[in-house]
C-alpha positions in Angstrom: -8.3 -22.5 -14.1 -6.9 -19.1 -12.8 -7.0 -18.6 -9.0 -8.4 -15.5 -7.5 -6.2 -12.5 -6.9 -6.0 -11.0 -3.4 -5.1 -7.5 -2.3 -3.3 -8.5 0.9 -1.6 -11.6 2.3 -4.2 -11.7 5.1 -7.0 -11.8 2.5 -5.3 -14.7 0.8 -4.7 -16.6 4.1 -8.4 -16.1 5.1 -9.7 -17.3 1.7 -7.4 -20.4 1.7 -8.4 -21.3 5.3 -12.1 -21.0 4.5 -11.7 -23.3 1.5 -9.7 -25.9 3.5 -12.2 -25.8 6.4 -15.1 -26.3 4.0 -13.4 -29.3 2.3 -12.5 -30.7 5.7 -16.1 -30.5 6.9 -17.3 -32.4 3.8 -14.6 -35.1 4.0 -14.8 -35.5 7.7 -18.5 -36.1 7.5 -18.1 -38.5 4.7 -15.4 -40.5 6.4 -16.8 -40.3 9.9 -13.8 -38.5 11.4 -13.2 -35.5 13.6 -10.8 -33.0 11.9 -9.3 -30.1 13.8 -7.7 -26.8 12.9 -5.4 -25.0 15.3 -3.8 -21.6 15.6 -0.6 -23.1 17.1 1.8 -25.9 16.0 0.8 -28.4 18.7 -2.6 -27.5 20.1 -5.6 -29.7 19.7 -7.5 -27.1 17.9 -11.2 -26.6 17.0 -13.4 -29.3 15.4 -14.0 -28.1 11.8 -17.6 -29.4 12.1 -18.3 -26.3 14.3 -16.9 -23.9 11.7 -19.1 -25.0 8.8 -19.4 -21.8 6.7 -22.6 -23.1 5.1 -24.5 -22.6 8.4 -25.2 -19.3 10.1 -23.7 -20.4 13.4 -20.7 -22.1 11.7 -20.0 -19.0 9.6 -20.1 -16.8 12.7 -17.7 -19.1 14.6 -15.4 -19.3 11.6 -15.3 -15.5 11.3 -14.4 -15.3 15.0 -11.7 -18.0 14.6 -10.2 -16.0 11.7 -10.2 -12.7 13.7 -7.4 -11.8 13.5 -6.0 -13.9 10.7 -2.9 -15.9 11.8 0.2 -16.4 9.7 -0.1 -20.1 9.9 -2.5 -22.9 10.9 -2.2 -26.6 11.7 -4.7 -29.2 10.6 -4.9 -32.6 12.4 -7.1 -35.6 12.8 -6.9 -36.8 9.2 -5.6 -40.2 10.2 -2.6 -42.3 9.2 -2.4 -43.4 5.6 -3.2 -47.1 6.3 -6.4 -46.3 8.3 -9.5 -47.1 6.2 -11.3 -43.9 6.9 -8.2 -41.6 6.6 -8.4 -38.4 4.7 -5.5 -37.6 2.3 -4.1 -34.2 3.2 -3.4 -33.3 -0.4 -7.1 -33.9 -1.3 -8.1 -31.6 1.6 -6.1 -28.7 0.1 -7.3 -28.5 -3.6 -9.5 -30.3 -6.1 -7.7 -32.9 -8.2 -7.9 -30.8 -11.4 -6.0 -27.9 -9.9 -3.5 -30.1 -8.1 -2.5 -31.6 -11.4 -2.4 -28.2 -13.1 -0.2 -26.5 -10.6 2.1 -29.5 -10.5 2.6 -29.3 -14.2 3.1 -25.5 -14.0 5.8 -25.9 -11.3 7.6 -28.6 -13.3 7.8 -26.3 -16.3 8.9 -23.2 -14.3 11.5 -25.2 -12.4 13.7 -25.5 -15.4 13.0 -22.0 -16.9 15.6 -19.3 -16.6 14.8 -16.1 -14.6 12.8 -14.2 -17.3 9.6 -12.1 -17.2 7.8 -15.1 -18.8 8.6 -17.2 -15.7 7.2 -14.4 -13.5 4.0 -14.4 -15.6 3.7 -18.2 -15.2 4.0 -17.9 -11.4 1.4 -15.1 -11.3 -1.0 -17.3 -13.4 -0.5 -20.0 -10.8 -1.6 -17.5 -8.1 1.7 -16.4 -6.6 2.1 -12.7 -6.0 5.3 -11.6 -7.8 6.4 -8.0 -7.8 8.1 -6.0 -10.6 11.6 -6.8 -11.8 11.8 -10.0 -9.8 14.3 -12.6 -10.9 13.6 -16.2 -10.0 16.7 -18.2 -11.1 16.7 -21.7 -12.7 15.9 -24.6 -10.4 14.4 -22.4 -7.7 11.3 -24.1 -6.4 8.1 -22.2 -5.4 5.6 -24.4 -3.6 2.7 -25.6 -5.8 0.6 -26.5 -2.7 -0.9 -23.1 -2.4 0.9 -20.6 -4.6 -1.4 -17.7 -3.5 0.3 -17.8 -0.1 3.6 -16.7 -1.7 4.3 -12.9 -1.9 7.5 -11.5 -3.3 8.2 -7.8 -3.5 9.8 -5.7 -6.2 13.4 -5.9 -7.3 14.1 -9.2 -5.4 16.3 -12.0 -6.6 15.6 -15.6 -5.7 18.8 -17.6 -6.2 19.1 -21.0 -8.0 18.1 -24.1 -6.0 16.2 -22.0 -3.4 13.1 -23.6 -1.9 10.1 -21.6 -0.9 7.4 -23.8 0.7 4.1 -22.8 2.4 3.3 -26.2 3.9 4.8 -29.0 6.0 3.4 -32.5 6.4 4.2 -33.9 9.8 2.8 -37.5 9.3 -0.3 -39.3 10.6 -2.6 -36.8 8.9 -1.2 -33.6 10.4 0.1 -30.7 8.4 0.8 -27.0 8.7 0.5 -24.2 6.1 1.2 -20.5 6.2 2.2 -17.3 4.5 5.6 -16.6 2.9 6.3 -12.9 2.5 9.6 -11.7 0.9 10.0 -8.0 0.7 11.4 -5.7 -1.9 15.1 -5.4 -2.8 16.0 -8.7 -1.2 18.7 -11.1 -2.3 17.9 -14.7 -1.5 21.1 -16.7 -1.9 21.3 -19.9 -3.9 20.0 -23.0 -2.0 18.2 -21.0 0.7 15.3 -22.9 2.4 12.3 -20.8 3.3 9.1 -21.8 5.0 6.2 -19.7 6.4 8.0 -16.5 7.4 7.9 -12.7 6.9 11.1 -11.3 5.3 11.2 -7.5 5.3 12.8 -5.2 2.7 16.5 -5.3 1.9 17.3 -8.6 3.4 20.1 -10.8 2.1 20.4 -14.5 2.8 23.7 -16.4 2.4 23.8 -19.4 0.1 22.5 -22.5 1.8 20.8 -20.8 4.7 17.7 -22.3 6.2 15.3 -19.7 7.7 11.9 -21.0 8.7 10.9 -22.8 11.0 13.8 -21.3 13.0 12.8 -17.7 12.3 9.3 -16.2 12.1 10.4 -12.8 10.9 13.6 -11.2 9.5 13.9 -7.5 10.0 14.7 -5.1 7.1 18.4 -4.9 6.1 19.4 -8.1 7.9 22.0 -10.5 6.5 21.0 -14.1 7.4 23.4 -17.1 7.4 24.7 -19.5 9.9 27.8 -19.8 12.1 30.3 -22.4 11.0 31.3 -25.1 13.5 34.2 -24.5 15.8 36.8 -26.3 13.7 40.3 -27.0 15.0 43.7 -26.9 13.2 45.9 -30.0 13.1 47.8 -30.9 16.2 50.8 -28.8 15.2 48.8 -25.7 16.0 48.1 -26.9 19.5 45.2 -28.7 21.1 43.2 -25.6 22.0 43.8 -23.6 18.8 40.5 -23.1 16.9 40.5 -22.4 13.2 40.4 -18.6 12.6 41.6 -17.7 16.0 
């Protein structure tokens, strides 16, 4: 099962959201729940029953809701896992067959070295991988919705980096969004990346965590973190900070 290819990140985000809304409408009706989708992280959102793309009015409302397309959306109202009529957030995303397929694909790619074959595997999964991209061993690209991952040309993804397009917040609430990494970027080993837009020529220091702290990184930036204000032993004086 090969996912569709999209010409722009916005097209991919729109298509994914339409699929999630349609599945949410069906499952909410079956379980007797009200499920909501929101453009912000904490708002109540819109009842998906009013956005049913199978009806003329619902399709019109859904088109309006997705104009313009946002970089991330929040789905809520699925219920806690122990509730009898709860909706599993994983089932809401993809059919079981594709969930199993992409999980196996990610498991294989996780241990592969940074070769063109690995790039082809990610493209087959639906991720948009540019030319001459190197994805090092043990880097993890989210299998939740690979088509929301876009990586530009001549970019390096360091070992043990994590690129995720979704976050589950408990009690049936989750967010998903676009991850765009530009061309000629160096993503240092162990970097954690969530929904974000990283422009061309950006370098991240090893172990940096970007999203949710940043929504956008401008071209040419170097991203890391400030170390804590450590102090030398008492012999250096009580007010002498390391590096001063």
